[in-house]
N, C-alpha and C positions, 0 to 999 in steps of 0.2 A: 283196671287202672291204666291210664295213659302213661306210657314211658317213652322218653326220647333217648336213644343211645347217644352218649356224649360225643363220640367221634363223628358220627353221622350228622348230629345236630350242628356241630361247628361248621361242617362243610356246607350243609344246607343253608345255614344262615349267611355264610360268606357269599353264597351264590344268589340268595334271595334278597339279602340286605334287610332282613326283618329281625325284630325282637332285640330290644336292649341297646340300641345305639344311643350315644350320648349327645346327639345333636340337640340344639336348643329347641325345646318344645314349650310353647306358651299355653297356659291354662286360661279358660274363660274367667270372667269376674265371678260368676256364680260358683265355679269349681274352686277358685281361690278362697272365696268366702266360706265354703263348706270345709275346706281343708284347714282353715285357720281356727275352726272351733276347737275348744279344749276337749280332750278325750281321756276318760279314765283308763288307767292301765288294766287290761283284762286279765282274768284268771282262767286257767284251764279247767273245764268241766270234768275231764278225766281225772286230773290230780285232785280236785275238790271232792269228787266222789270217793276216790281211794282213801283220802284222809278221813272223811266221814265214816267210812266203813271201819277203819282202824279205831277211831274214837268210840264208836258204838260197841265194837267187840271188847275193847278194854273196859268200857263202862260196865258191861254185863259181867265180865269176869271179876272186876273189883267188887261189884255188888254181891255176887255169889260168895266170894271169899270173905267179905265183911260179915254177912249173916252167919256163915259157918264159924268164924272166930267168936262172934258174940253169943250165939245160941248153943252150939254143940258142946256139951260138957266134957265129953271124952274125945279129944282130937284124934283124927285118923288121916293125917296128911297124905299117906300113901294111897288112900281111896278118894278123898274129897278133892284134892288139887287136880289130879287127872280128870275127874268128872267135870269140875268147873271149867277147866281150860278146853277140854274136849267139847263140852256142851256149847261154850261160847264160840268156838270155831265152827261147830255144826250150825249154830244159829246164823252165823255169817253166810254160810253156804246156802241155807234154806232161804234167807232173806234175798240172796241174789237169784235163786231159782224163782222166787215169787216176784222178781223184778221190782224190788223196793229201793234199789240204789240206781237212780237215774235223775237227771235234772228235771225231767217233766213230772215225775212222781213227787219229787221234793216240793213242787209248786202246789200240790193238792193238799187237802187237810183230811177229809173223811176217807177218801180212797186210800191214802197212804196209811192212816191209822188202822183201817180195817185189814189191810194186807199185812202189816207188821204184827198185829195182834194174832191173826190167823197163823202166821208163820212161827211166832213165838210159842203158840199153843202146840203146834205140830212138833216143835223141838222137844217139848216135855213129854209128849206122847212117845217119841223115839227114845228118850232117856229112860222112861218107865219100861218100855218094851225091852230094851237092851239089858237093863238091871234085872228084869225077870228071867230072861234067858241065861244070863250069867250067874243067876242065883245069889245076887248080892243086894236084892231089894230090902232085905231085913237089916242090912248094915247101914243103910242110908236113912237119915232122919226125914220123916214125912213132913214135919213142921218146917224144916229147912227147905225142902222141895217146894212146898206151897208158898212159903214166904218169898223165896227167890222168884217164883213164877209171878206172883201178884205184884211185888215191888218192881220186878223187871218190866212187867207190862206197863206199870205207871211211869217208870223211868223212860221207857221207849217212846211212849206217847208224848211226854214232855220234851224229850230230846228231838223228836221229829217235828213238833210244833216250833221249837227253836230253829231247826233247819229251815222250815218253811219261811219263817220270818226273815232269816238271814239271806236266803236265796232271793226272796222278793226284794229285799233292800239292795242287794248286789245287782239285781237286774235293773232296778230303777236308776241306780247310779251309773249303769253302763259296764260294770265289771264282768257281768255274765251275759253280755249282749254281743252277738256276732255282727260286726259292721260289714254290710253286704252291698255289692254293686251288681247291677244287671248289665249284661252285654247283649245287645239286640234291640229290637224296637217293633212297632206296629201292634196289631191285634194280639199276636201271640205273647208278646211281652206284657201287655195289659192284663191278659188272663193270668199269667204267672204271677204278676205283682199282687193282684187281688186275692189269689189263692194263698200266697204267703202272708199277706196282711190278715187274712181270715184265720189261719191255722197255726201261726208260728209261736203261740204261747208267750208272746212278748220277748222272745230271745233273739229276734232278728231286727236289726235296724237298717232299713233300706236307705242307704246314703245317696244314691243317684243311679242314673242310667247312662251308658255309653254306647254310641252307635256310629258306625262309619258312614251311614247314609245321611244325606243332608236335604232330603226332599220331603214331600208331604207325608210319606210313610213314617217319618221319624219326627213327630212334633216335639216341642220344647218341654212338655209335661205329659206323662202317661200315668194315669191312675194316681195322681198326686205325687208321683216320683219324678223329680226334675232331670232333664237331660243335661249332663255336665260336659260332654265332649265326645271325641272319638276314641278308638282303642289306644292309639299312641299316646293320647293325653291321659288315658287311664293309667298307663305305666308311670307317667310322671306324677299323677295324682296320688297313686299308691305309695310313692316315695316321700310324699309330703304329709300324709296322714295315715294312721293305722287302718288297714283293711284286712278283714279276716277271711272273706269268702267272695268269690266271683262266680256268678251263675250265668252261664251262656244259654240264652234263649234262642235256640236255632233248631230246626228239625233235623233228625238224624239222617234224613235223606240228603241233606246238603253236606255231604261228607268232606268235600274239598274245602268248603268254606269253614267248617268246624275245625279241621286240622290246621288251616292257615291261621285261624284265630288263636288256637292253642299254642302254636309256635311263636306267636307274638307275646303271649301272656306268660309263658313258662319261666321267664326270667324273674318273675315276682315270687316272693316267699309266702304264698297264700294258697288256700284250698281252691280248686277250680272244679265246678260241678256243671254238668250238662243237664238242663231240665228235660225230663221225660214226659212232661204233661201233654205234649203235642204228639207224642209218638203212638202209632197204632200197634207197635210191637209190644207184646206183653211177656216179660220175663218173670222168673220166680221172684218172690218178695225179697229174698236174700240178695238178689242181684242189685238192689237199689239201696241208696241211703235216702234219708228224708229230711227236708227242711220244712218244719211243721208237718203238714200232711201231704206235701208235694214230693213225688218221687224224683230222685236225681241219680244220674250215673256219675260215679267218681272218675274224674279225668286226671287229676293231679292233686297230691297232698303236699302241704308245706313240709319241708324236710326238718327232722329233729324237733318234734313237738311233744306236748304233754309230759309223760314221765321220762321220756328220752331227754327232754330239755332239762328236767330236774337232775338227771344223772350228769349231763354235760356241765351244768352249773357246779355241782358238787366236785366233779372231777377237776374242773378248771381251777377252782379255788383251793382245793387240797394240793394239787400238783404245784401250782404257782407258789403257794406258801412254803411248801417243803423245799422247792427249788431255790427260793430266795434265801432260806436259812442255810442250805447246804452250800450254795454258790456265793454267798456273801463275801468270803475271803477273796475269791477270785475276782469278784466285781470291784472290790476295794483296791486290789493290786492293779487291775486294769485302769481304774480311774486315776491312780497315782502315776502310772506310766504315761497315760495321755497327757496329764498335766505337766509332767517333766519334759516331754519331748517338744510340745508346741503350745503356744499361748492359745487361750480361748476356753470356752466352756467344755466340760467333760461330756455332757449329753448333747445330742443333736435331735431336734424335733422336726417332724415332717408330716404334712397333711396327706392322708390316704383315704380311700374309700373303704368303709366298714360295711356292716350289715345293711342290706337294702339300699346301698349307695350312700349311706350316711357318711358325712365327712368326719373323720376322727384324726387326732394328732398322736402319732406313735413316738416312742422314745427309743433312741439308739445311742450306743457309745459313739462319740465322734471319731471318724476314721480318716477325715481329710483335714488339710490345713484350712484354717478359718476363712482365709481370703479366697479359697477355692470351693467352699461349700456350695452344693447345688441342691437347694431345697426342693426344686421341682423335678429333679432327676431328668432334666432335658437331655443330658448326655450320659449314657451308661458308663460305668466304671469298666475299664479294660485292663488287660494284663500290663503290669509295670506302669500303671497310670501315675504320672507325676503329682497329681492332686492328692494322692493317698500317702499318709505318713508311714514310717516304718512300723510303728505300733499298729496303725490301721490295717496294714497288709496282713499282719498276723491275726488280729482279732476278726477280720473279715473272713479269712480263709477258715478259721475255726468256728465261725459264727458266734463268737463271744460278743460281738457288737449288738447282737439281737437280745441279749439277756435283760436289759432294762424294760423290754416289752412285757416282762412278767408283771410289772406295775400296771400296764394296760389291761392285763388279764384280771387283776384284782379290781380294777375300775369297771369291769364289765364290757370293755370296748373290743377286746380280743379273746379268742379261745386259745387253749394250749395247742390244739390241733384244728386245722382248717385250711382253706385256700390262703396262701400268703397275700397280704395286702400290697398292692403295687403303687408306686409313686404316680401322681396324677398325670404327669407329662412323660412318663416312661414310653420309650419307642422301640419297635423291632422293625428293621429294614426301613427306617425313616417314617414309620407309621405308628400313631398312637395305638396302644394295645387294643382298645375297643374298636378301632378302625381296621386293625389287622385281622381280628378274629371276631366273626359274627357270633352273637350269643354270649359274648364275653361277660356281660354283667350278670348272667345266671350264676356266676361264682359267688355273688353276693347274697344268695338266698340263705346263707348261713354266716355266722360271724367268721371273719378271717382269723387265721391262727399263726402262731410262732413257727410251727412246723406243720408239714402236711405230707400227703401221699406223693405229690410231685417231688418233694425234696428228698425223700428216702429212695425214690426211684432214679435219682441222679439229675433231675431237672432243676437244680438250684444254681444260683449265680447268674452269669450274663445271659441275656435273651436278645441277642443281636440279630437273629434270623427269625423268619416267620415260622419255621418248623419248631424252633425251641419254644416259642410262646404258645403255639398250637398244642404241643405236647403237654405243656404245663397246664393249660386250660382243660385239655382232655382228662388229665389225671385229677384235677380239681372237681370236675363234673362227675367223674366216676366215684370219687369219694362222697360227694353229696348224695348221689342216687343210691349208694350201697352202704351208707353209714351204719355202724353198729358200735356199741360200747367196746367190744373186743378190737374193732379196727382202730379206735383211738388209742387203746393200750398198746397194740402192736406197733403203731407209728411212733409213739413215745419211746418204746423199747428199742426200736431200730434206729432212731435218730442219731444217737452217739456213734453208732457203727457207720452210718452213711457219711457223717462228717469227716471221717478218716479214710474211707474207702472210695468216696466219689467226690474228689476235690478239684478235678481238672477244670471245672467251670467257675470255681469260686476264687475271686481275687479282688 
């Protein structure tokens, strides 16, 4: 896995001027046409596979229990219930060992059915063997065993046929398709594209190709895949339409060129793979991932994906709901105080960059006089700023002004924890943030948050110097690279303490 150390990366990008600058980048007509096409919201194969496993296990357990209740005349819950749940869990383990839970096997019919029936038969061989050695076989109804085996086999085949139809339907609609772009060109890219088209089992949609070269080595179309622009345009393209995967088609021997390309692409919240189809180096099979049958080297993964994204969603919605319930009296009192002190609306709305540079509108309690409101934050708030009301000074110092952003969390625009979203025109040392810090937009590979690692480390409040914004960005990138559920819980726990212990920059 390719990793960029956050602090080193910021400095490198400041020196090289690459990756994530906000300058105006125009896309070609062809790229704009592709980006404007409607795209189905994708689902995570890992999450879908996990849900299918759970449903299948529950189905087998429910079937075994129903037969037991219907047929066995003398109930023995102490024996049958452990056997039923133990056998169902064992079946799930054996099914996984037989590799019957993956998207490619779901797309087959006979191969899937053969594997699942063989695995289910093995489970009952194991049950019989264990019952024999524990000397309890005479206590278990043979009719119940045979009925569960036969009806279970029928149920499994029907369930798997339903899965196959559902997976094919989702693939056709685009929900289980990975939208993919190729970086590179020439003969090597042509071979890669043809290999993907041949082996990808219909789960790869080749959207286009991006190549910095503009000579005869980089034609407008390669193997029916259109060239849409250069790599800088790819970054802008990926912010206008969902992209799941970028495959870099370059030889491993071109190390400098590969690293240069990765440093430009790392600001995007996508998976990045380096095609190994041209490499003469042969590593063990476990060293590669595969797109269809094409070997790939994993260079970067999108942060917080699959089940981690599910946890993040549940965590955000749960914490935001509880916080709104518990803090509603404080929010009501704050709203009344704002209304009493100065005329104007209670809430202040401001455009900021969200996930993948998407513009969102966040809510805050108004802390300034209406005629001094600075929607673009072109001038940072300073100590004893006359634009700030007396109530505003207090709620800003205690971060109470941020509480309405809990509604942004419920809308799905913010997370509870993440890099803080900055105002579009915010500056440090008279430079816009993205001009002051290279790689700044890599912060937007995840949803911004109400609180974050930078805030509990003391880097909240005014960012009037380059060092302050660099420190904030460094902490944000460290959070993204090292995210875990426990880190989110720790940051939420520490946030109230940091509000009172680290207030020197908050005003």
